[in-house]
C-alpha positions in Angstrom: 19.8 -17.1 -13.1 18.3 -15.9 -9.8 15.2 -17.8 -8.7 12.1 -15.6 -8.5 10.1 -16.0 -5.4 6.4 -15.0 -4.9 4.7 -13.9 -1.7 0.9 -13.7 -1.3 -0.2 -10.4 0.3 -3.7 -9.4 1.4 -5.2 -6.1 0.3 -7.9 -3.8 1.8 -10.4 -5.5 -0.5 -10.9 -9.1 0.8 -11.8 -10.3 -2.7 -8.4 -9.2 -4.0 -5.1 -10.9 -3.2 -1.7 -9.8 -4.5 1.1 -12.1 -5.5 4.3 -10.0 -5.2 7.4 -11.3 -7.0 11.1 -10.4 -6.8 11.5 -9.6 -10.5 10.8 -6.4 -12.5 8.7 -7.8 -15.3 6.9 -4.8 -16.8 7.0 -1.1 -16.3 3.3 -0.6 -17.2 0.1 -1.5 -15.3 -2.6 -3.6 -16.8 -6.1 -4.7 -15.9 -8.2 -7.5 -17.4 -11.9 -8.1 -16.8 -12.1 -11.3 -18.9 -10.2 -13.7 -21.1 -10.9 -11.6 -24.2 -9.3 -8.5 -22.6 -6.2 -10.6 -21.9 -5.1 -11.1 -25.5 -1.7 -9.5 -24.8 -1.1 -11.5 -21.6 -0.7 -15.3 -21.9 -0.5 -15.6 -18.1 -3.8 -13.7 -17.5 -5.5 -15.9 -20.1 -4.2 -18.9 -18.2 -5.7 -17.5 -14.9 -9.1 -16.8 -16.5 -9.4 -20.6 -17.1 -9.9 -20.9 -13.4 -13.6 -20.5 -12.6 -13.1 -18.4 -9.6 -11.0 -15.6 -11.2 -13.0 -12.4 -11.8 -10.4 -9.9 -12.6 -6.6 -9.8 -13.1 -4.2 -6.9 -12.5 -0.5 -7.0 -13.6 2.0 -4.4 -12.4 5.8 -4.1 -12.2 6.3 -6.4 -9.2 3.0 -8.1 -8.5 0.0 -9.9 -10.0 -3.3 -9.3 -8.2 -6.4 -11.4 -8.6 -10.0 -10.6 -7.7 -12.0 -13.7 -7.1 -15.7 -14.7 -7.1 -17.1 -15.8 -3.7 -17.4 -19.4 -4.8 -14.1 -20.2 -3.0 -12.0 -19.0 -0.1 -8.5 -17.7 -0.4 -7.3 -20.3 2.1 -8.3 -23.0 -0.4 -6.5 -21.6 -3.5 -3.7 -19.2 -2.4 -0.9 -21.8 -2.4 -1.8 -23.2 -5.8 -1.9 -19.8 -7.4 1.3 -18.7 -5.7 3.0 -21.8 -7.2 1.5 -21.2 -10.6 2.8 -17.6 -10.7 6.2 -18.7 -9.4 6.6 -21.5 -11.9 5.5 -19.4 -14.8 8.1 -16.7 -14.0 10.9 -19.1 -13.3 10.3 -20.9 -16.6 10.8 -17.6 -18.5 7.1 -16.9 -19.2 6.1 -13.4 -20.2 3.3 -11.8 -18.2 2.8 -9.3 -21.0 3.3 -9.7 -24.8 5.6 -6.8 -25.7 4.1 -6.5 -29.2 0.7 -5.7 -27.8 1.4 -3.8 -24.5 -0.4 -0.6 -25.4 -3.7 -2.3 -26.0 -4.5 -3.0 -22.3 -3.1 -0.1 -20.4 -5.4 1.3 -17.8 -6.8 4.8 -18.3 -5.2 6.5 -15.3 -7.2 8.9 -13.1 -5.9 10.7 -10.1 -8.2 12.3 -7.6 -7.1 14.9 -5.0 -8.7 14.5 -1.6 -8.3 16.7 1.5 -7.4 15.1 4.8 -7.9 16.1 8.5 -4.3 17.3 8.4 -4.3 20.7 6.6 -0.7 20.2 5.6 -1.4 16.9 3.8 -3.3 16.2 0.5 -4.1 12.6 -0.6 -3.8 11.8 -4.3 -5.8 8.7 -5.1 -5.2 6.5 -8.2 -7.6 4.1 -9.9 -4.8 1.6 -10.2 -2.5 -0.1 -7.7 0.7 1.8 -7.1 2.6 -0.4 -4.6 2.3 -3.8 -3.0 3.2 -2.3 0.5 3.3 1.0 2.3 6.3 3.4 2.2 7.2 6.7 3.9 9.9 9.1 2.9 10.9 12.1 5.0 13.3 13.6 2.5 14.9 13.0 -0.9 17.7 11.0 0.5 15.3 8.5 2.0 13.5 8.3 -1.4 16.4 7.0 -3.5 14.6 3.7 -4.0 11.3 5.4 -4.9 11.6 7.2 -8.2 8.2 8.8 -8.0 9.0 10.2 -4.5 12.3 11.6 -5.8 10.3 13.4 -8.5 7.9 14.8 -6.0 10.7 16.1 -3.7 12.0 18.2 -6.7 9.0 20.4 -5.9 10.4 22.9 -3.3 7.2 22.9 -1.3 7.0 19.1 -0.8 8.1 18.1 2.7 7.2 14.4 3.0 5.8 11.6 0.7 3.8 8.6 1.8 3.0 5.9 -0.8 0.4 3.2 -0.2 -1.5 0.7 -2.4 -3.5 3.1 -4.4 -2.7 6.6 -3.1 0.1 9.0 -2.4 -0.1 11.4 0.6 2.0 14.5 0.3 2.9 16.8 3.2 3.7 20.4 2.1 5.6 23.2 3.7 3.5 26.2 4.8 5.1 28.4 2.1 2.2 27.5 -0.3 -1.5 26.7 -0.2 -3.0 23.6 -1.7 -5.1 25.8 -4.0 -1.8 27.0 -5.6 -0.1 23.6 -6.0 -2.6 20.8 -5.8 -3.4 20.7 -9.5 0.3 20.8 -10.4 1.0 17.8 -8.2 -2.0 15.9 -9.5 -0.9 16.4 -13.1 2.7 15.4 -12.3 1.6 12.1 -10.6 -0.8 11.2 -13.4 1.7 11.9 -16.2 4.4 10.0 -14.3 2.2 6.9 -14.0 0.8 7.1 -17.6 4.3 7.2 -19.0 5.0 3.9 -17.3 7.8 5.1 -15.0 8.8 2.9 -12.0 7.1 3.9 -8.8 8.9 1.9 -6.1 12.0 -0.2 -6.5 12.0 -3.7 -5.3 14.8 -2.8 -2.9 12.8 -0.1 -1.1 12.1 -0.7 2.6 8.3 -0.7 3.5 7.4 0.8 6.8 6.5 -2.6 8.1 10.2 -3.6 8.0 11.7 -0.5 9.4 13.6 -1.0 12.7 11.1 1.0 14.8 8.2 -1.2 13.8 7.9 -4.7 15.4 6.6 -7.9 14.1 3.6 -9.6 15.8 5.7 -12.7 16.1 7.1 -13.7 19.5 5.1 -11.0 21.3 3.0 -11.4 24.4 -0.7 -12.1 24.1 -1.8 -8.6 24.9 0.5 -7.1 22.2 -0.8 -9.5 19.6 -4.4 -8.5 20.6 -3.5 -4.8 20.2 -2.0 -5.4 16.7 -5.0 -7.4 15.6 -7.4 -4.6 16.7 -5.3 -1.9 15.1 -5.1 -3.8 11.8 -8.9 -4.7 11.7 -10.5 -1.5 13.1 -8.1 1.4 13.0 -5.9 1.1 10.0 -8.7 1.1 7.4 -10.1 4.3 8.9 -6.7 6.2 9.0 -5.9 4.9 5.5 -9.0 6.6 4.2 -7.5 9.9 5.6 -4.2 9.2 3.9 -2.3 8.0 6.9 -1.1 4.9 8.8 -0.7 3.7 12.3 1.8 1.1 13.5 2.2 -0.7 16.8 5.6 -0.1 18.5 5.4 -1.6 22.0 3.2 -2.4 25.0 4.4 -1.6 28.5 2.5 -3.9 30.9 3.7 -2.1 34.1 2.1 1.2 33.0 -0.5 -0.4 30.7 0.7 2.0 27.9 0.5 1.3 24.2 3.1 3.0 22.0 2.2 3.6 18.4 3.8 5.5 15.5 1.7 7.8 13.3 2.6 8.1 9.6 1.5 9.9 6.5 -1.4 12.4 7.0 -1.6 11.3 10.7 1.9 12.5 11.5 1.7 15.9 13.0 -2.1 16.1 12.4 -3.8 18.6 14.9 -6.7 16.1 15.4 -4.4 13.1 16.0 -4.3 13.5 19.8 -8.1 13.6 19.9 -8.4 10.6 17.7 -6.0 8.6 19.9 -7.7 9.5 23.1 -11.4 9.5 22.2 -11.1 6.8 19.6 -8.3 4.3 19.7 -7.6 4.5 23.4 -11.2 3.9 24.4 -11.6 1.1 21.9 -8.6 -0.7 23.2 -9.8 -0.2 26.8 -13.2 -1.7 25.9 -11.9 -4.6 23.8 -9.0 -5.5 26.2 -10.4 -4.8 29.7 -8.0 -3.9 32.5 -4.9 -4.1 30.2 -4.9 -0.6 28.7 -4.6 2.8 30.4 -2.9 5.0 27.9 -2.0 5.2 24.1 1.1 7.2 23.4 1.8 8.4 19.8 5.1 9.0 18.1 5.0 11.0 14.9 6.6 9.0 12.1 
């Protein structure tokens, strides 16, 4: 039997940490606010015996925990990771099949406009994925069943899936007023029915060849990545997009980034880069930055 491994992953909410695992345990999504809610989940009940656990989320390929402020993640992450890993490898069941229906989250999907008129953001009240994924066409979406379903709509051009939302880029053949409700209904029904959203073998944008890791980079590149992660990514995520560092050219003092999701092809993206990101980097890393160049993802 293949050993199941668990990886701790931060979320946009500093109180919530995800423990992603390499096994497809359940098709549904479940949320527990206390030990009484967790009657159908032996593992969630086990977690609630820890005094710092405030809320537990269980999805197909991760367990997420919201903690109280009485402890820091640095003090408890390793022990929880080991606890999840040991439980799964010992054949434990995250969800009691006989009672699955009792704790399913009531799914809500909210449609939000973005600065890019071609992109609509569909926000869910539950976690959809442990990482971020971008699909330019149906062939790229083979490992993302929900994206395949969306590409079956002839007006869907691109699909971007993040932790709790899906950004959809449409062709100009239709207006959002004509298709927005149809897409919202499709996404909600798809999730409520317990269908798989992203396969474990899908490649997140952070692992694609055009995106580099912060490891083994020069000090300036690492500073740029840190600033983008802390100050820029949360802002562009709220608009249904993403930005990733590609490279830094010290000779020309140029930062190359790739824009994804709603940011890709957005009419206001150039202004955002020049008046926002470029100026921020110039101020926070003096004498190192002259220009930010964007590639549409």
